[in-house]
SEVEXLUM-799989 format. One record per residue (C-alpha): residue number from 1; residue in one letter; x, y, z. Coordinates in Angstrom, 2 decimals, decimal comma. Example, Ala and Ser with C-alpha at 12.3 -4.5 7.8 and 13.67 -1.06 7.14 Angstrom:
residues 2
> i / aa / u / v / w
> 1 / A / 12,30 / -4,50 / 7,80 $
> 2 / S / 13,67 / -1,06 / 7,14 $
END
This chain:
residues 100
> i / aa / u / v / w
> 1 / X / -103,32 / -135,88 / 22,71 $
> 2 / X / -99,80 / -137,23 / 22,26 $
> 3 / X / -97,56 / -138,29 / 25,36 $
> 4 / X / -93,97 / -136,94 / 25,93 $
> 5 / X / -91,57 / -137,96 / 28,55 $
> 6 / X / -90,17 / -134,60 / 29,95 $
> 7 / X / -87,16 / -134,32 / 32,28 $
> 8 / X / -86,68 / -131,12 / 33,88 $
> 9 / X / -83,72 / -129,52 / 35,50 $
> 10 / X / -84,53 / -126,20 / 37,58 $
> 11 / X / -81,42 / -124,18 / 38,35 $
> 12 / X / -82,11 / -120,91 / 40,41 $
> 13 / X / -80,14 / -118,13 / 39,03 $
> 14 / X / -77,43 / -116,81 / 41,45 $
> 15 / X / -78,60 / -113,78 / 43,45 $
> 16 / X / -82,00 / -114,55 / 43,21 $
> 17 / X / -83,71 / -113,85 / 46,66 $
> 18 / X / -85,49 / -116,38 / 48,38 $
> 19 / X / -88,71 / -114,54 / 48,36 $
> 20 / X / -88,47 / -114,66 / 44,73 $
> 21 / X / -87,84 / -118,62 / 44,64 $
> 22 / X / -90,42 / -119,26 / 47,35 $
> 23 / X / -93,36 / -116,99 / 45,23 $
> 24 / X / -92,23 / -119,06 / 41,83 $
> 25 / X / -92,33 / -122,24 / 43,45 $
> 26 / X / -95,91 / -121,68 / 45,11 $
> 27 / X / -97,12 / -120,38 / 41,52 $
> 28 / X / -95,60 / -123,72 / 40,01 $
> 29 / X / -97,48 / -125,91 / 42,37 $
> 30 / X / -100,74 / -123,84 / 41,27 $
> 31 / X / -99,80 / -124,19 / 37,70 $
> 32 / X / -99,16 / -127,83 / 37,62 $
> 33 / X / -102,53 / -128,61 / 39,66 $
> 34 / X / -104,31 / -126,51 / 36,68 $
> 35 / X / -102,27 / -128,35 / 33,79 $
> 36 / X / -103,09 / -131,75 / 35,57 $
> 37 / X / -106,71 / -130,98 / 35,67 $
> 38 / X / -106,80 / -130,07 / 31,97 $
> 39 / X / -105,20 / -133,30 / 31,23 $
> 40 / X / -101,74 / -132,17 / 30,04 $
> 41 / X / -99,71 / -133,31 / 33,22 $
> 42 / X / -100,40 / -137,02 / 33,59 $
> 43 / X / -97,62 / -138,24 / 36,07 $
> 44 / X / -94,49 / -136,33 / 37,69 $
> 45 / X / -91,61 / -138,08 / 39,68 $
> 46 / X / -88,51 / -136,77 / 41,33 $
> 47 / X / -85,63 / -139,58 / 41,34 $
> 48 / X / -84,25 / -140,16 / 44,65 $
> 49 / X / -81,83 / -137,64 / 46,04 $
> 50 / X / -81,79 / -135,37 / 42,90 $
> 51 / X / -83,08 / -131,94 / 42,13 $
> 52 / X / -84,77 / -132,79 / 38,91 $
> 53 / X / -88,31 / -134,14 / 37,70 $
> 54 / X / -89,40 / -136,86 / 35,13 $
> 55 / X / -92,75 / -136,68 / 33,79 $
> 56 / X / -95,41 / -137,61 / 31,38 $
> 57 / X / -96,88 / -134,53 / 29,76 $
> 58 / X / -99,74 / -134,45 / 26,96 $
> 59 / X / -100,32 / -131,94 / 24,24 $
> 60 / X / -101,54 / -131,78 / 20,70 $
> 61 / X / -97,65 / -132,06 / 19,46 $
> 62 / X / -94,39 / -130,85 / 20,66 $
> 63 / X / -94,95 / -127,08 / 19,57 $
> 64 / X / -98,23 / -126,76 / 21,70 $
> 65 / X / -96,30 / -128,56 / 24,52 $
> 66 / X / -93,39 / -126,23 / 24,51 $
> 67 / X / -95,78 / -123,07 / 24,06 $
> 68 / X / -98,88 / -123,62 / 25,79 $
> 69 / X / -97,80 / -126,10 / 28,44 $
> 70 / X / -94,16 / -126,07 / 29,55 $
> 71 / X / -94,01 / -122,35 / 28,46 $
> 72 / X / -96,66 / -121,53 / 31,11 $
> 73 / X / -94,61 / -122,57 / 33,92 $
> 74 / X / -93,53 / -119,95 / 36,46 $
> 75 / X / -90,23 / -121,61 / 36,81 $
> 76 / X / -89,75 / -122,11 / 33,07 $
> 77 / X / -86,98 / -119,46 / 32,67 $
> 78 / X / -84,91 / -121,57 / 35,05 $
> 79 / X / -85,35 / -124,84 / 33,44 $
> 80 / X / -83,49 / -127,33 / 31,26 $
> 81 / X / -85,94 / -129,41 / 29,44 $
> 82 / X / -85,33 / -132,62 / 27,62 $
> 83 / X / -88,44 / -133,88 / 25,75 $
> 84 / X / -88,81 / -137,16 / 24,47 $
> 85 / X / -92,15 / -137,79 / 22,33 $
> 86 / X / -93,57 / -141,47 / 23,23 $
> 87 / X / -95,78 / -143,71 / 21,48 $
> 88 / X / -97,60 / -146,99 / 22,87 $
> 89 / X / -95,66 / -150,19 / 22,83 $
> 90 / X / -97,29 / -153,44 / 21,66 $
> 91 / X / -96,36 / -155,21 / 24,83 $
> 92 / X / -97,47 / -152,35 / 27,18 $
> 93 / X / -99,29 / -154,22 / 29,81 $
> 94 / X / -101,50 / -151,09 / 30,25 $
> 95 / X / -102,98 / -151,03 / 26,73 $
> 96 / X / -106,87 / -151,89 / 26,54 $
> 97 / X / -107,74 / -154,09 / 23,80 $
> 98 / X / -104,29 / -153,45 / 22,06 $
> 99 / X / -105,36 / -149,59 / 21,66 $
> 100 / X / -104,31 / -146,57 / 23,42 $
END
């Protein structure tokens, strides 16, 4: 699987009920756990003081990432995404035996 850096900004549409927001956020947490268990969600961070997330996601390619991974998130209709494909760096201290 390839790795992608994904920056996600979620904007709740005006007029959305708090019940709908709560329902989607709860479903989002469940789906994130499922994607992590499947190996698609590797890491996820929230910058201090910001309402966005930055994560390392995995998929066979960018099309699969959008369709079968990010596209399955309950909050996806409210998300703006910035996706950057990643590749191993030769100086990455996390590499084992020069391979990844």
